[in-house]
Structure formats: C-alpha cells, structure tokens
KOLZA-687952 format. One record per atom (N, C-alpha, C): x, y, z; residue in three letters. Coordinates in steps of 0.1 Angstrom, whole numbers, plus 5000, padded with zeros to 4 digits. Layout:
N
XYZala ...
***
This chain:
105
439249595292met 439249685280met 440249795282met 440349845294arg 441249955297arg 442649905295arg 442949785299arg 444349735297arg 444749725282arg 443849675274ile 444149665260ile 444249805254ile 443449895258ser 443550035253ser 444950095258ser 445250075270ala 446550125275ala 447750055268ala 447649935265leu 448649865257leu 448849915243leu 447749945237arg 447750005223arg 448350145224arg 448050215234tyr 448550355235tyr 450150345237tyr 450550255246ala 451950235248ala 452750195236ala 452150105228leu 452750055216leu 452850165206leu 451750255205arg 451850365196arg 452850465200arg 453050485213glu 454050585218glu 455450525216glu 455650395217ala 456950335216ala 457350315201ala 456450325192cys 456750295178cys 457650385172cys 457450515173leu 458350615167leu 459750615173leu 459950605186pro 461350595191pro 462050465186pro 461250355185ala 461850225180ala 462250245166ala 461450305157val 461850325143val 463150415143val 463150525150phe 464350605151phe 465550525156phe 465450445166ala 466550365171ala 467050265160ala 466150205153cys 466550115142cys 467250195131cys 466750305127val 467450385116val 468850435121val 468850475134phe 470150515139phe 471150405140phe 470650285144ala 471550165144ala 472050125130ala 471150135120tyr 471450105107tyr 472550195101tyr 472350325103leu 473250425098leu 474650415106leu 474550395119gly 475750375127gly 476650255122gly 475950145119tyr 476650025114tyr 477350055101tyr 476650125092his 477250145079his 478350265080his 478250345090leu 479250445092leu 480550375095leu 480550275103val 481750205107val 482150095097val 481150005094gln 481449885086gln 481249895071gln 480549995067gly 480150005053gly 481350015043gly 480950005030glu 481950015019glu 482750145020glu 482150245024leu 482850375025leu 482950415040leu 482950325049gly 482950345063gly 484350375069gly 484350395082leu 485650435088leu 486650325087leu 486350195088leu 487350085087leu 487850085072leu 487050095062ala 487450105049ala 488350225046ala 488050335052trp 488850455051trp 490250435057trp 490350365068ala 491650335075ala 492450245066ala 491850145060gln 492550055051gln 493050125039gln 492250215034leu 492750295022leu 493950385026leu 493850445038glu 495050525042glu 496250435043glu 496150325049gln 497250235050gln 497850195037gln 496950165027arg 497350125014arg 498050245007arg 497550365009leu 498150485003leu 499650505009leu 499850485022asp 501150495027asp 502050395021asp 501650265020thr 502450165014thr 502850194999thr 501850244992leu 502150274978leu 503050394976leu 502950494986glu 503850604985glu 505250564988glu 505450474998arg 506850425001arg 507350344989arg 506550264982glu 506950194970glu 507350294959glu 506550404958ala 506850504947ala 508250564950ala 508550594962val 509850654966val 510950554963val 510750434966asp 511850334963asp 512050314948asp 510950314941leu 511050304926leu 511750424920leu 511450544925arg 512050664920arg 513550664923arg 513950614934thr 515350604938thr 516050504928thr 515450384926glu 515950284917glu 516050344903glu 515050414899arg 515150474885arg 516250574884arg 516450654894gln 517550754894gln 518950684893gln 519050574901asn 520350494900asn 520550434886asn 519450384880leu 519650324867leu 519950434857leu 519250544858glu 519550654849glu 521050704850glu 521550704862his 522950744864his 523850644858his 523550514859gln 524450414853gln 524350424838gln 523250444832val 523050464818val 523850584813val 523850694821thr 524550814818thr 526050784817thr 526550704826leu 527950664827leu 528350584815leu 527450514809leu 527750424798leu 527550494784leu 527050614784arg 526850684771arg 528250714765arg 528350714751pro 529650734745pro 530250874747pro 529450974749asn 530051104751asn 530551124766asn 530151044775gly 530651054789gly 530950924794gly 531650844787leu 531950704791leu 532950704803leu 532550634813asp 533450624825asp 534250494824asp 535550504824pro 536350384822pro 536150284833pro 535950324845asp 535650224856asp 534350144853asp 533350214849met 532050154846met 532250054834met 532950104824leu 533150014812leu 533949884816leu 534949904825asp 535749794829asp 534849694837asp 534049754846glu 533149664855glu 532149584846glu 531549654836gln 530549584828gln 531249484819gln 532449514814ala 533149414805ala 533449294813ala 533949304825arg 534349194834arg 533049114837arg 531949174840ala 530749104843ala 530249024831ala 530249084819val 529749014808val 530748904803val 532048934803leu 532948834798leu 533448734808leu 533248764821gly 533648674831gly 535148674834gly 535848784831tyr 537348794833tyr 537548864846tyr 538748844851leu 539148904864leu 540548984861leu 540749084869his 541949154868his 542949074877his 544249074873pro 545248994881pro 545249024896pro 544849144899gln 544949184914gln 543649164921gln 542549114913asp 541249094920asp 541348964928asp 540548954938val 540448834946val 539048774943val 539048644940leu 537848574937leu 537448484949leu 536248494954ile 535748414965ile 534648334960ile 534848194960leu 533848104955leu 532948064967leu 531648054964thr 530748004973thr 529947894967thr 529347814975glu 528547704971glu 527147754965glu 526747704954asp 525447744949asp 524447654955asp 523347704959arg 522247624966arg 521147604957arg 
***
C-alpha cells in the first residue's frame, strides 16, 4: 500500500512540471516554426530585400524611358534620337553604317 501511495504522490508532484514542459515545448515550436515564427520572419525579410531591389531596377528603367520620351517630344526633339527611331522603324541604314548579320535561332 505504501508503494502505491508513494507512486501516486510522485505522479502528482510530476504532473505540474510535465504540463509546464509541454506548454513550453508547444510555445517554443510555434515561436520557431509557426505562421508568424522566426523562420517565417526570415523569409519575409528575404522577400522584402528582393522586392526592394526590383523596385530600384524598375525606377531606373522608368527614368530611362521617361528620358527617351522627353527626347522625342516636339518642343525638345533630339535629331539623333529621331534618326535612330526612324531607322529602327523603317529598317534603313546610313551609308556609313556597318551591318552585321547573324543567324536567327
């Protein structure tokens, strides 16, 4: 009888620490692996860096396109830009231009 009583006492004493250990393990797992955990946060940071680099590239491309549009406006028409665009559209070459043909793949 004493053994059973001692076993019950030991189980009662171990119950509270076991519950705390389970809660701690549960919270620790979700701290790392959860939807808002450390790994998800690291992935979001990496995605943010990628998107910021894309935004810089797109801003640069937009500035280049805006500059080209400015050169083609009637009030500030650049003769070189006009010549380049006309040749590209019409397919003409200047007599001093060199044409290099490559195979289409």
